[in-house]
PyMOL commands that place a pseudoatom at each C-alpha (Angstrom):
pseudoatom trace, name=CA, resn=UNK, resi=1, chain=A, elem=C, hetatm=0, pos=[-53.534, 62.279, 114.336]
pseudoatom trace, name=CA, resn=UNK, resi=2, chain=A, elem=C, hetatm=0, pos=[-56.907, 62.925, 112.203]
pseudoatom trace, name=CA, resn=UNK, resi=3, chain=A, elem=C, hetatm=0, pos=[-59.463, 60.146, 111.983]
pseudoatom trace, name=CA, resn=UNK, resi=4, chain=A, elem=C, hetatm=0, pos=[-59.839, 58.966, 108.500]
pseudoatom trace, name=CA, resn=UNK, resi=5, chain=A, elem=C, hetatm=0, pos=[-63.048, 58.423, 106.948]
pseudoatom trace, name=CA, resn=UNK, resi=6, chain=A, elem=C, hetatm=0, pos=[-64.631, 54.829, 106.511]
pseudoatom trace, name=CA, resn=UNK, resi=7, chain=A, elem=C, hetatm=0, pos=[-63.758, 53.600, 103.105]
pseudoatom trace, name=CA, resn=UNK, resi=8, chain=A, elem=C, hetatm=0, pos=[-67.578, 53.453, 101.843]
pseudoatom trace, name=CA, resn=UNK, resi=9, chain=A, elem=C, hetatm=0, pos=[-68.560, 53.752, 98.305]
pseudoatom trace, name=CA, resn=UNK, resi=10, chain=A, elem=C, hetatm=0, pos=[-71.495, 55.862, 96.932]
pseudoatom trace, name=CA, resn=UNK, resi=11, chain=A, elem=C, hetatm=0, pos=[-72.247, 53.520, 94.332]
pseudoatom trace, name=CA, resn=UNK, resi=12, chain=A, elem=C, hetatm=0, pos=[-73.297, 56.262, 92.080]
pseudoatom trace, name=CA, resn=UNK, resi=13, chain=A, elem=C, hetatm=0, pos=[-71.841, 57.298, 88.635]
pseudoatom trace, name=CA, resn=UNK, resi=14, chain=A, elem=C, hetatm=0, pos=[-69.052, 59.879, 88.809]
pseudoatom trace, name=CA, resn=UNK, resi=15, chain=A, elem=C, hetatm=0, pos=[-70.745, 62.415, 86.483]
pseudoatom trace, name=CA, resn=UNK, resi=16, chain=A, elem=C, hetatm=0, pos=[-73.452, 62.455, 88.804]
pseudoatom trace, name=CA, resn=UNK, resi=17, chain=A, elem=C, hetatm=0, pos=[-71.135, 63.000, 91.751]
pseudoatom trace, name=CA, resn=UNK, resi=18, chain=A, elem=C, hetatm=0, pos=[-69.385, 65.863, 90.021]
pseudoatom trace, name=CA, resn=UNK, resi=19, chain=A, elem=C, hetatm=0, pos=[-72.917, 67.470, 89.145]
pseudoatom trace, name=CA, resn=UNK, resi=20, chain=A, elem=C, hetatm=0, pos=[-73.558, 67.075, 92.860]
pseudoatom trace, name=CA, resn=UNK, resi=21, chain=A, elem=C, hetatm=0, pos=[-70.525, 69.152, 94.007]
pseudoatom trace, name=CA, resn=UNK, resi=22, chain=A, elem=C, hetatm=0, pos=[-70.951, 71.917, 91.047]
pseudoatom trace, name=CA, resn=UNK, resi=23, chain=A, elem=C, hetatm=0, pos=[-74.574, 72.250, 92.271]
pseudoatom trace, name=CA, resn=UNK, resi=24, chain=A, elem=C, hetatm=0, pos=[-73.321, 72.679, 95.853]
pseudoatom trace, name=CA, resn=UNK, resi=25, chain=A, elem=C, hetatm=0, pos=[-70.857, 75.626, 94.699]
pseudoatom trace, name=CA, resn=UNK, resi=26, chain=A, elem=C, hetatm=0, pos=[-73.290, 77.268, 92.727]
pseudoatom trace, name=CA, resn=UNK, resi=27, chain=A, elem=C, hetatm=0, pos=[-76.132, 77.098, 95.588]
pseudoatom trace, name=CA, resn=UNK, resi=28, chain=A, elem=C, hetatm=0, pos=[-73.444, 78.259, 98.167]
pseudoatom trace, name=CA, resn=UNK, resi=29, chain=A, elem=C, hetatm=0, pos=[-72.053, 81.143, 96.525]
pseudoatom trace, name=CA, resn=UNK, resi=30, chain=A, elem=C, hetatm=0, pos=[-74.537, 83.787, 98.281]
pseudoatom trace, name=CA, resn=UNK, resi=31, chain=A, elem=C, hetatm=0, pos=[-74.272, 82.150, 101.656]
pseudoatom trace, name=CA, resn=UNK, resi=32, chain=A, elem=C, hetatm=0, pos=[-70.813, 80.948, 101.953]
pseudoatom trace, name=CA, resn=UNK, resi=33, chain=A, elem=C, hetatm=0, pos=[-68.676, 82.207, 99.147]
pseudoatom trace, name=CA, resn=UNK, resi=34, chain=A, elem=C, hetatm=0, pos=[-65.371, 81.461, 100.740]
pseudoatom trace, name=CA, resn=UNK, resi=35, chain=A, elem=C, hetatm=0, pos=[-66.510, 77.640, 100.959]
pseudoatom trace, name=CA, resn=UNK, resi=36, chain=A, elem=C, hetatm=0, pos=[-67.663, 77.611, 97.353]
pseudoatom trace, name=CA, resn=UNK, resi=37, chain=A, elem=C, hetatm=0, pos=[-64.555, 79.126, 95.963]
pseudoatom trace, name=CA, resn=UNK, resi=38, chain=A, elem=C, hetatm=0, pos=[-62.559, 76.441, 97.746]
pseudoatom trace, name=CA, resn=UNK, resi=39, chain=A, elem=C, hetatm=0, pos=[-64.855, 73.694, 96.560]
pseudoatom trace, name=CA, resn=UNK, resi=40, chain=A, elem=C, hetatm=0, pos=[-64.564, 75.010, 92.987]
pseudoatom trace, name=CA, resn=UNK, resi=41, chain=A, elem=C, hetatm=0, pos=[-60.702, 74.899, 93.435]
pseudoatom trace, name=CA, resn=UNK, resi=42, chain=A, elem=C, hetatm=0, pos=[-60.828, 71.327, 94.394]
pseudoatom trace, name=CA, resn=UNK, resi=43, chain=A, elem=C, hetatm=0, pos=[-62.981, 70.629, 91.478]
pseudoatom trace, name=CA, resn=UNK, resi=44, chain=A, elem=C, hetatm=0, pos=[-60.949, 72.325, 89.299]
pseudoatom trace, name=CA, resn=UNK, resi=45, chain=A, elem=C, hetatm=0, pos=[-58.300, 69.653, 89.896]
pseudoatom trace, name=CA, resn=UNK, resi=46, chain=A, elem=C, hetatm=0, pos=[-55.137, 71.908, 89.621]
pseudoatom trace, name=CA, resn=UNK, resi=47, chain=A, elem=C, hetatm=0, pos=[-54.132, 71.154, 93.086]
pseudoatom trace, name=CA, resn=UNK, resi=48, chain=A, elem=C, hetatm=0, pos=[-52.282, 74.231, 93.966]
pseudoatom trace, name=CA, resn=UNK, resi=49, chain=A, elem=C, hetatm=0, pos=[-52.133, 75.392, 97.477]
pseudoatom trace, name=CA, resn=UNK, resi=50, chain=A, elem=C, hetatm=0, pos=[-54.439, 78.458, 98.282]
pseudoatom trace, name=CA, resn=UNK, resi=51, chain=A, elem=C, hetatm=0, pos=[-53.784, 81.181, 101.147]
pseudoatom trace, name=CA, resn=UNK, resi=52, chain=A, elem=C, hetatm=0, pos=[-56.725, 82.186, 102.965]
pseudoatom trace, name=CA, resn=UNK, resi=53, chain=A, elem=C, hetatm=0, pos=[-56.992, 85.903, 104.149]
pseudoatom trace, name=CA, resn=UNK, resi=54, chain=A, elem=C, hetatm=0, pos=[-55.868, 86.169, 107.579]
pseudoatom trace, name=CA, resn=UNK, resi=55, chain=A, elem=C, hetatm=0, pos=[-58.820, 88.999, 108.170]
pseudoatom trace, name=CA, resn=UNK, resi=56, chain=A, elem=C, hetatm=0, pos=[-61.347, 86.330, 107.263]
pseudoatom trace, name=CA, resn=UNK, resi=57, chain=A, elem=C, hetatm=0, pos=[-59.548, 83.349, 108.938]
pseudoatom trace, name=CA, resn=UNK, resi=58, chain=A, elem=C, hetatm=0, pos=[-59.137, 85.189, 112.361]
pseudoatom trace, name=CA, resn=UNK, resi=59, chain=A, elem=C, hetatm=0, pos=[-62.810, 86.572, 112.352]
pseudoatom trace, name=CA, resn=UNK, resi=60, chain=A, elem=C, hetatm=0, pos=[-63.760, 83.047, 113.692]
pseudoatom trace, name=CA, resn=UNK, resi=61, chain=A, elem=C, hetatm=0, pos=[-63.329, 82.258, 117.362]
pseudoatom trace, name=CA, resn=UNK, resi=62, chain=A, elem=C, hetatm=0, pos=[-61.859, 78.990, 117.246]
pseudoatom trace, name=CA, resn=UNK, resi=63, chain=A, elem=C, hetatm=0, pos=[-58.824, 80.647, 115.272]
pseudoatom trace, name=CA, resn=UNK, resi=64, chain=A, elem=C, hetatm=0, pos=[-58.364, 83.447, 117.543]
pseudoatom trace, name=CA, resn=UNK, resi=65, chain=A, elem=C, hetatm=0, pos=[-58.798, 80.956, 120.633]
pseudoatom trace, name=CA, resn=UNK, resi=66, chain=A, elem=C, hetatm=0, pos=[-55.862, 78.662, 119.148]
pseudoatom trace, name=CA, resn=UNK, resi=67, chain=A, elem=C, hetatm=0, pos=[-53.793, 81.769, 118.829]
pseudoatom trace, name=CA, resn=UNK, resi=68, chain=A, elem=C, hetatm=0, pos=[-54.597, 82.777, 122.512]
pseudoatom trace, name=CA, resn=UNK, resi=69, chain=A, elem=C, hetatm=0, pos=[-53.391, 79.524, 123.467]
pseudoatom trace, name=CA, resn=UNK, resi=70, chain=A, elem=C, hetatm=0, pos=[-50.249, 79.509, 121.777]
pseudoatom trace, name=CA, resn=UNK, resi=71, chain=A, elem=C, hetatm=0, pos=[-49.271, 82.910, 123.057]
pseudoatom trace, name=CA, resn=UNK, resi=72, chain=A, elem=C, hetatm=0, pos=[-50.340, 81.935, 126.746]
pseudoatom trace, name=CA, resn=UNK, resi=73, chain=A, elem=C, hetatm=0, pos=[-47.621, 79.313, 126.435]
pseudoatom trace, name=CA, resn=UNK, resi=74, chain=A, elem=C, hetatm=0, pos=[-44.941, 81.636, 125.123]
pseudoatom trace, name=CA, resn=UNK, resi=75, chain=A, elem=C, hetatm=0, pos=[-45.774, 84.006, 128.086]
pseudoatom trace, name=CA, resn=UNK, resi=76, chain=A, elem=C, hetatm=0, pos=[-45.567, 81.148, 130.515]
pseudoatom trace, name=CA, resn=UNK, resi=77, chain=A, elem=C, hetatm=0, pos=[-42.101, 80.199, 129.071]
pseudoatom trace, name=CA, resn=UNK, resi=78, chain=A, elem=C, hetatm=0, pos=[-40.976, 83.687, 128.979]
pseudoatom trace, name=CA, resn=UNK, resi=79, chain=A, elem=C, hetatm=0, pos=[-41.866, 84.138, 132.586]
pseudoatom trace, name=CA, resn=UNK, resi=80, chain=A, elem=C, hetatm=0, pos=[-40.060, 80.943, 133.623]
pseudoatom trace, name=CA, resn=UNK, resi=81, chain=A, elem=C, hetatm=0, pos=[-36.976, 81.833, 131.584]
pseudoatom trace, name=CA, resn=UNK, resi=82, chain=A, elem=C, hetatm=0, pos=[-36.869, 85.384, 133.330]
pseudoatom trace, name=CA, resn=UNK, resi=83, chain=A, elem=C, hetatm=0, pos=[-36.927, 83.972, 136.524]
pseudoatom trace, name=CA, resn=UNK, resi=84, chain=A, elem=C, hetatm=0, pos=[-33.631, 82.086, 136.251]
pseudoatom trace, name=CA, resn=UNK, resi=85, chain=A, elem=C, hetatm=0, pos=[-31.776, 85.092, 134.723]
pseudoatom trace, name=CA, resn=UNK, resi=86, chain=A, elem=C, hetatm=0, pos=[-29.061, 86.604, 137.073]
pseudoatom trace, name=CA, resn=UNK, resi=87, chain=A, elem=C, hetatm=0, pos=[-28.412, 90.404, 137.259]
pseudoatom trace, name=CA, resn=UNK, resi=88, chain=A, elem=C, hetatm=0, pos=[-26.756, 91.692, 134.113]
pseudoatom trace, name=CA, resn=UNK, resi=89, chain=A, elem=C, hetatm=0, pos=[-27.559, 88.315, 132.113]
pseudoatom trace, name=CA, resn=UNK, resi=90, chain=A, elem=C, hetatm=0, pos=[-29.217, 88.110, 128.844]
pseudoatom trace, name=CA, resn=UNK, resi=91, chain=A, elem=C, hetatm=0, pos=[-30.495, 84.966, 126.975]
pseudoatom trace, name=CA, resn=UNK, resi=92, chain=A, elem=C, hetatm=0, pos=[-32.116, 84.109, 123.515]
pseudoatom trace, name=CA, resn=UNK, resi=93, chain=A, elem=C, hetatm=0, pos=[-35.220, 81.852, 123.431]
pseudoatom trace, name=CA, resn=UNK, resi=94, chain=A, elem=C, hetatm=0, pos=[-36.650, 79.811, 120.147]
pseudoatom trace, name=CA, resn=UNK, resi=95, chain=A, elem=C, hetatm=0, pos=[-39.427, 77.401, 120.346]
pseudoatom trace, name=CA, resn=UNK, resi=96, chain=A, elem=C, hetatm=0, pos=[-42.948, 76.561, 118.883]
pseudoatom trace, name=CA, resn=UNK, resi=97, chain=A, elem=C, hetatm=0, pos=[-46.119, 75.752, 120.064]
pseudoatom trace, name=CA, resn=UNK, resi=98, chain=A, elem=C, hetatm=0, pos=[-49.263, 73.777, 117.918]
pseudoatom trace, name=CA, resn=UNK, resi=99, chain=A, elem=C, hetatm=0, pos=[-53.035, 74.396, 118.713]
pseudoatom trace, name=CA, resn=UNK, resi=100, chain=A, elem=C, hetatm=0, pos=[-55.443, 71.983, 117.443]
pseudoatom trace, name=CA, resn=UNK, resi=101, chain=A, elem=C, hetatm=0, pos=[-58.749, 73.641, 115.946]
pseudoatom trace, name=CA, resn=UNK, resi=102, chain=A, elem=C, hetatm=0, pos=[-62.088, 72.327, 115.504]
pseudoatom trace, name=CA, resn=UNK, resi=103, chain=A, elem=C, hetatm=0, pos=[-64.311, 74.782, 113.557]
pseudoatom trace, name=CA, resn=UNK, resi=104, chain=A, elem=C, hetatm=0, pos=[-67.727, 75.141, 114.870]
pseudoatom trace, name=CA, resn=UNK, resi=105, chain=A, elem=C, hetatm=0, pos=[-70.466, 73.379, 113.113]
pseudoatom trace, name=CA, resn=UNK, resi=106, chain=A, elem=C, hetatm=0, pos=[-72.657, 75.500, 110.771]
pseudoatom trace, name=CA, resn=UNK, resi=107, chain=A, elem=C, hetatm=0, pos=[-69.819, 78.201, 110.475]
pseudoatom trace, name=CA, resn=UNK, resi=108, chain=A, elem=C, hetatm=0, pos=[-68.293, 78.864, 107.027]
pseudoatom trace, name=CA, resn=UNK, resi=109, chain=A, elem=C, hetatm=0, pos=[-65.046, 77.992, 108.498]
pseudoatom trace, name=CA, resn=UNK, resi=110, chain=A, elem=C, hetatm=0, pos=[-66.461, 74.515, 109.168]
pseudoatom trace, name=CA, resn=UNK, resi=111, chain=A, elem=C, hetatm=0, pos=[-67.143, 73.909, 105.504]
pseudoatom trace, name=CA, resn=UNK, resi=112, chain=A, elem=C, hetatm=0, pos=[-63.705, 75.108, 104.704]
pseudoatom trace, name=CA, resn=UNK, resi=113, chain=A, elem=C, hetatm=0, pos=[-61.845, 73.308, 107.152]
pseudoatom trace, name=CA, resn=UNK, resi=114, chain=A, elem=C, hetatm=0, pos=[-63.220, 71.337, 109.865]
pseudoatom trace, name=CA, resn=UNK, resi=115, chain=A, elem=C, hetatm=0, pos=[-60.098, 70.479, 111.658]
pseudoatom trace, name=CA, resn=UNK, resi=116, chain=A, elem=C, hetatm=0, pos=[-56.727, 72.165, 111.198]
pseudoatom trace, name=CA, resn=UNK, resi=117, chain=A, elem=C, hetatm=0, pos=[-53.478, 73.168, 112.837]
pseudoatom trace, name=CA, resn=UNK, resi=118, chain=A, elem=C, hetatm=0, pos=[-52.258, 76.621, 113.909]
pseudoatom trace, name=CA, resn=UNK, resi=119, chain=A, elem=C, hetatm=0, pos=[-48.214, 76.530, 114.548]
pseudoatom trace, name=CA, resn=UNK, resi=120, chain=A, elem=C, hetatm=0, pos=[-46.596, 79.358, 116.444]
pseudoatom trace, name=CA, resn=UNK, resi=121, chain=A, elem=C, hetatm=0, pos=[-42.924, 79.919, 115.978]
pseudoatom trace, name=CA, resn=UNK, resi=122, chain=A, elem=C, hetatm=0, pos=[-41.340, 82.528, 118.491]
pseudoatom trace, name=CA, resn=UNK, resi=123, chain=A, elem=C, hetatm=0, pos=[-37.976, 84.076, 118.732]
pseudoatom trace, name=CA, resn=UNK, resi=124, chain=A, elem=C, hetatm=0, pos=[-37.171, 86.359, 122.038]
pseudoatom trace, name=CA, resn=UNK, resi=125, chain=A, elem=C, hetatm=0, pos=[-34.394, 88.129, 123.775]
pseudoatom trace, name=CA, resn=UNK, resi=126, chain=A, elem=C, hetatm=0, pos=[-34.569, 88.652, 127.528]
pseudoatom trace, name=CA, resn=UNK, resi=127, chain=A, elem=C, hetatm=0, pos=[-32.233, 90.927, 129.476]
pseudoatom trace, name=CA, resn=UNK, resi=128, chain=A, elem=C, hetatm=0, pos=[-32.054, 91.258, 133.286]
pseudoatom trace, name=CA, resn=UNK, resi=129, chain=A, elem=C, hetatm=0, pos=[-31.122, 94.744, 135.183]
pseudoatom trace, name=CA, resn=UNK, resi=130, chain=A, elem=C, hetatm=0, pos=[-31.490, 94.447, 138.840]
pseudoatom trace, name=CA, resn=UNK, resi=131, chain=A, elem=C, hetatm=0, pos=[-35.055, 92.928, 139.577]
pseudoatom trace, name=CA, resn=UNK, resi=132, chain=A, elem=C, hetatm=0, pos=[-36.307, 93.784, 136.207]
pseudoatom trace, name=CA, resn=UNK, resi=133, chain=A, elem=C, hetatm=0, pos=[-36.296, 91.638, 133.125]
pseudoatom trace, name=CA, resn=UNK, resi=134, chain=A, elem=C, hetatm=0, pos=[-37.180, 93.103, 129.643]
pseudoatom trace, name=CA, resn=UNK, resi=135, chain=A, elem=C, hetatm=0, pos=[-38.476, 90.720, 126.943]
pseudoatom trace, name=CA, resn=UNK, resi=136, chain=A, elem=C, hetatm=0, pos=[-38.905, 91.290, 123.288]
pseudoatom trace, name=CA, resn=UNK, resi=137, chain=A, elem=C, hetatm=0, pos=[-39.515, 88.922, 120.413]
pseudoatom trace, name=CA, resn=UNK, resi=138, chain=A, elem=C, hetatm=0, pos=[-41.487, 88.016, 117.133]
pseudoatom trace, name=CA, resn=UNK, resi=139, chain=A, elem=C, hetatm=0, pos=[-43.886, 85.216, 116.750]
pseudoatom trace, name=CA, resn=UNK, resi=140, chain=A, elem=C, hetatm=0, pos=[-44.965, 84.060, 113.235]
pseudoatom trace, name=CA, resn=UNK, resi=141, chain=A, elem=C, hetatm=0, pos=[-48.288, 82.084, 113.171]
pseudoatom trace, name=CA, resn=UNK, resi=142, chain=A, elem=C, hetatm=0, pos=[-48.886, 79.408, 110.293]
pseudoatom trace, name=CA, resn=UNK, resi=143, chain=A, elem=C, hetatm=0, pos=[-52.329, 78.039, 110.058]
pseudoatom trace, name=CA, resn=UNK, resi=144, chain=A, elem=C, hetatm=0, pos=[-52.538, 74.869, 107.716]
pseudoatom trace, name=CA, resn=UNK, resi=145, chain=A, elem=C, hetatm=0, pos=[-54.865, 72.275, 106.633]
pseudoatom trace, name=CA, resn=UNK, resi=146, chain=A, elem=C, hetatm=0, pos=[-55.069, 69.874, 103.572]
pseudoatom trace, name=CA, resn=UNK, resi=147, chain=A, elem=C, hetatm=0, pos=[-58.410, 70.273, 101.678]
pseudoatom trace, name=CA, resn=UNK, resi=148, chain=A, elem=C, hetatm=0, pos=[-59.664, 66.701, 101.369]
pseudoatom trace, name=CA, resn=UNK, resi=149, chain=A, elem=C, hetatm=0, pos=[-62.945, 64.792, 101.526]
pseudoatom trace, name=CA, resn=UNK, resi=150, chain=A, elem=C, hetatm=0, pos=[-61.369, 62.024, 103.677]
pseudoatom trace, name=CA, resn=UNK, resi=151, chain=A, elem=C, hetatm=0, pos=[-62.603, 62.635, 107.489]
pseudoatom trace, name=CA, resn=UNK, resi=152, chain=A, elem=C, hetatm=0, pos=[-65.691, 61.353, 108.852]
pseudoatom trace, name=CA, resn=UNK, resi=153, chain=A, elem=C, hetatm=0, pos=[-68.839, 59.861, 106.934]
pseudoatom trace, name=CA, resn=UNK, resi=154, chain=A, elem=C, hetatm=0, pos=[-71.134, 62.791, 106.211]
pseudoatom trace, name=CA, resn=UNK, resi=155, chain=A, elem=C, hetatm=0, pos=[-71.335, 66.367, 106.144]
pseudoatom trace, name=CA, resn=UNK, resi=156, chain=A, elem=C, hetatm=0, pos=[-74.651, 68.478, 106.239]
pseudoatom trace, name=CA, resn=UNK, resi=157, chain=A, elem=C, hetatm=0, pos=[-74.859, 70.902, 103.275]
pseudoatom trace, name=CA, resn=UNK, resi=158, chain=A, elem=C, hetatm=0, pos=[-77.903, 73.424, 103.547]
pseudoatom trace, name=CA, resn=UNK, resi=159, chain=A, elem=C, hetatm=0, pos=[-80.267, 72.637, 100.516]
pseudoatom trace, name=CA, resn=UNK, resi=160, chain=A, elem=C, hetatm=0, pos=[-78.562, 69.298, 100.059]
pseudoatom trace, name=CA, resn=UNK, resi=161, chain=A, elem=C, hetatm=0, pos=[-78.785, 67.632, 103.203]
pseudoatom trace, name=CA, resn=UNK, resi=162, chain=A, elem=C, hetatm=0, pos=[-76.352, 64.963, 104.250]
pseudoatom trace, name=CA, resn=UNK, resi=163, chain=A, elem=C, hetatm=0, pos=[-73.804, 64.501, 101.854]
pseudoatom trace, name=CA, resn=UNK, resi=164, chain=A, elem=C, hetatm=0, pos=[-71.509, 61.525, 102.038]
pseudoatom trace, name=CA, resn=UNK, resi=165, chain=A, elem=C, hetatm=0, pos=[-67.836, 62.235, 102.448]
pseudoatom trace, name=CA, resn=UNK, resi=166, chain=A, elem=C, hetatm=0, pos=[-67.066, 59.478, 99.990]
pseudoatom trace, name=CA, resn=UNK, resi=167, chain=A, elem=C, hetatm=0, pos=[-68.127, 61.812, 97.102]
pseudoatom trace, name=CA, resn=UNK, resi=168, chain=A, elem=C, hetatm=0, pos=[-65.147, 63.861, 97.384]
pseudoatom trace, name=CA, resn=UNK, resi=169, chain=A, elem=C, hetatm=0, pos=[-62.877, 60.787, 97.588]
pseudoatom trace, name=CA, resn=UNK, resi=170, chain=A, elem=C, hetatm=0, pos=[-64.218, 59.083, 94.556]
pseudoatom trace, name=CA, resn=UNK, resi=171, chain=A, elem=C, hetatm=0, pos=[-63.901, 62.273, 92.573]
pseudoatom trace, name=CA, resn=UNK, resi=172, chain=A, elem=C, hetatm=0, pos=[-60.260, 62.439, 93.322]
pseudoatom trace, name=CA, resn=UNK, resi=173, chain=A, elem=C, hetatm=0, pos=[-59.943, 58.692, 92.506]
pseudoatom trace, name=CA, resn=UNK, resi=174, chain=A, elem=C, hetatm=0, pos=[-61.657, 59.481, 89.088]
pseudoatom trace, name=CA, resn=UNK, resi=175, chain=A, elem=C, hetatm=0, pos=[-59.183, 62.369, 88.386]
pseudoatom trace, name=CA, resn=UNK, resi=176, chain=A, elem=C, hetatm=0, pos=[-62.291, 64.705, 88.512]
pseudoatom trace, name=CA, resn=UNK, resi=177, chain=A, elem=C, hetatm=0, pos=[-60.954, 66.788, 91.570]
pseudoatom trace, name=CA, resn=UNK, resi=178, chain=A, elem=C, hetatm=0, pos=[-57.694, 67.177, 93.378]
pseudoatom trace, name=CA, resn=UNK, resi=179, chain=A, elem=C, hetatm=0, pos=[-56.948, 67.612, 97.226]
pseudoatom trace, name=CA, resn=UNK, resi=180, chain=A, elem=C, hetatm=0, pos=[-54.662, 71.007, 98.060]
pseudoatom trace, name=CA, resn=UNK, resi=181, chain=A, elem=C, hetatm=0, pos=[-52.986, 72.718, 100.898]
pseudoatom trace, name=CA, resn=UNK, resi=182, chain=A, elem=C, hetatm=0, pos=[-54.720, 75.750, 102.625]
pseudoatom trace, name=CA, resn=UNK, resi=183, chain=A, elem=C, hetatm=0, pos=[-52.489, 77.825, 104.726]
pseudoatom trace, name=CA, resn=UNK, resi=184, chain=A, elem=C, hetatm=0, pos=[-52.481, 81.464, 106.103]
pseudoatom trace, name=CA, resn=UNK, resi=185, chain=A, elem=C, hetatm=0, pos=[-49.786, 83.428, 108.042]
pseudoatom trace, name=CA, resn=UNK, resi=186, chain=A, elem=C, hetatm=0, pos=[-49.351, 86.228, 110.031]
pseudoatom trace, name=CA, resn=UNK, resi=187, chain=A, elem=C, hetatm=0, pos=[-46.907, 87.620, 112.345]
pseudoatom trace, name=CA, resn=UNK, resi=188, chain=A, elem=C, hetatm=0, pos=[-47.032, 89.361, 115.692]
pseudoatom trace, name=CA, resn=UNK, resi=189, chain=A, elem=C, hetatm=0, pos=[-44.379, 91.140, 117.881]
pseudoatom trace, name=CA, resn=UNK, resi=190, chain=A, elem=C, hetatm=0, pos=[-44.502, 91.064, 121.664]
pseudoatom trace, name=CA, resn=UNK, resi=191, chain=A, elem=C, hetatm=0, pos=[-42.929, 93.119, 124.375]
pseudoatom trace, name=CA, resn=UNK, resi=192, chain=A, elem=C, hetatm=0, pos=[-42.803, 92.439, 128.014]
pseudoatom trace, name=CA, resn=UNK, resi=193, chain=A, elem=C, hetatm=0, pos=[-41.481, 92.962, 131.294]
pseudoatom trace, name=CA, resn=UNK, resi=194, chain=A, elem=C, hetatm=0, pos=[-40.934, 90.608, 134.470]
pseudoatom trace, name=CA, resn=UNK, resi=195, chain=A, elem=C, hetatm=0, pos=[-40.404, 92.042, 137.898]
pseudoatom trace, name=CA, resn=UNK, resi=196, chain=A, elem=C, hetatm=0, pos=[-38.627, 89.824, 140.723]
pseudoatom trace, name=CA, resn=UNK, resi=197, chain=A, elem=C, hetatm=0, pos=[-40.758, 89.091, 143.519]
pseudoatom trace, name=CA, resn=UNK, resi=198, chain=A, elem=C, hetatm=0, pos=[-39.141, 88.430, 147.158]
pseudoatom trace, name=CA, resn=UNK, resi=199, chain=A, elem=C, hetatm=0, pos=[-40.112, 85.212, 148.848]
pseudoatom trace, name=CA, resn=UNK, resi=200, chain=A, elem=C, hetatm=0, pos=[-43.033, 84.235, 149.258]
pseudoatom trace, name=CA, resn=UNK, resi=201, chain=A, elem=C, hetatm=0, pos=[-44.245, 86.615, 146.306]
pseudoatom trace, name=CA, resn=UNK, resi=202, chain=A, elem=C, hetatm=0, pos=[-43.679, 85.512, 142.891]
pseudoatom trace, name=CA, resn=UNK, resi=203, chain=A, elem=C, hetatm=0, pos=[-42.138, 87.289, 139.939]
pseudoatom trace, name=CA, resn=UNK, resi=204, chain=A, elem=C, hetatm=0, pos=[-44.825, 89.340, 137.942]
pseudoatom trace, name=CA, resn=UNK, resi=205, chain=A, elem=C, hetatm=0, pos=[-44.900, 89.573, 134.236]
pseudoatom trace, name=CA, resn=UNK, resi=206, chain=A, elem=C, hetatm=0, pos=[-46.928, 91.695, 131.694]
pseudoatom trace, name=CA, resn=UNK, resi=207, chain=A, elem=C, hetatm=0, pos=[-47.091, 91.419, 128.092]
pseudoatom trace, name=CA, resn=UNK, resi=208, chain=A, elem=C, hetatm=0, pos=[-48.165, 93.717, 125.180]
pseudoatom trace, name=CA, resn=UNK, resi=209, chain=A, elem=C, hetatm=0, pos=[-48.964, 92.010, 121.618]
pseudoatom trace, name=CA, resn=UNK, resi=210, chain=A, elem=C, hetatm=0, pos=[-48.845, 93.903, 118.226]
pseudoatom trace, name=CA, resn=UNK, resi=211, chain=A, elem=C, hetatm=0, pos=[-49.920, 92.675, 114.937]
pseudoatom trace, name=CA, resn=UNK, resi=212, chain=A, elem=C, hetatm=0, pos=[-47.430, 93.236, 112.004]
pseudoatom trace, name=CA, resn=UNK, resi=213, chain=A, elem=C, hetatm=0, pos=[-49.178, 94.244, 108.928]
pseudoatom trace, name=CA, resn=UNK, resi=214, chain=A, elem=C, hetatm=0, pos=[-48.739, 91.974, 105.625]
pseudoatom trace, name=CA, resn=UNK, resi=215, chain=A, elem=C, hetatm=0, pos=[-49.887, 92.104, 102.182]
pseudoatom trace, name=CA, resn=UNK, resi=216, chain=A, elem=C, hetatm=0, pos=[-52.353, 89.214, 102.526]
pseudoatom trace, name=CA, resn=UNK, resi=217, chain=A, elem=C, hetatm=0, pos=[-55.718, 90.773, 104.245]
for i in range(1, 217): cmd.bond("trace and resi %d" % i, "trace and resi %d" % (i + 1))
show_as sticks, trace
zoom trace
């Protein structure tokens, strides 16, 4: 559960707050074009969900780290399931894992989404022949975060200093802006093998992940 912002007021007129955010949009286009685009969408007030390019999103270490975390969770889960299979048996596994993401301060991702979630949903088939288990499956990664100004008290924005979070909240209350959902999806396939190890050795697993190309780059 995210910490919500303190319900403090700026005490400034709405037109002045709107002018501040529009100046942030213009000043940031050369430095953080994606963040400026999303702030502009917030100010336009349509409230329509926006899809982020997966290539841009995955260029940030925090996103890749969350993806690796969920993949390793699946790998451990598959290895445990493989060890329980008897010779000639097959099984099907379906599960999901969530990874929280905290963007690094100062990166463009921070100005788009400070705290977000990556949900990875996977379906796999495992088949054992003798000491060897073959595994294959598909994992669908779904990143999402509501774009709002409702967490924390201040955010430092270059050329503008510390801007109160309450500015965005008051613009929404005045119907001068609207929150919206940000999301991105990408798919990976995985193939793996698990080889039984006689006591006291444990079974050994190896995995190979591949990206599935999509239209959103």
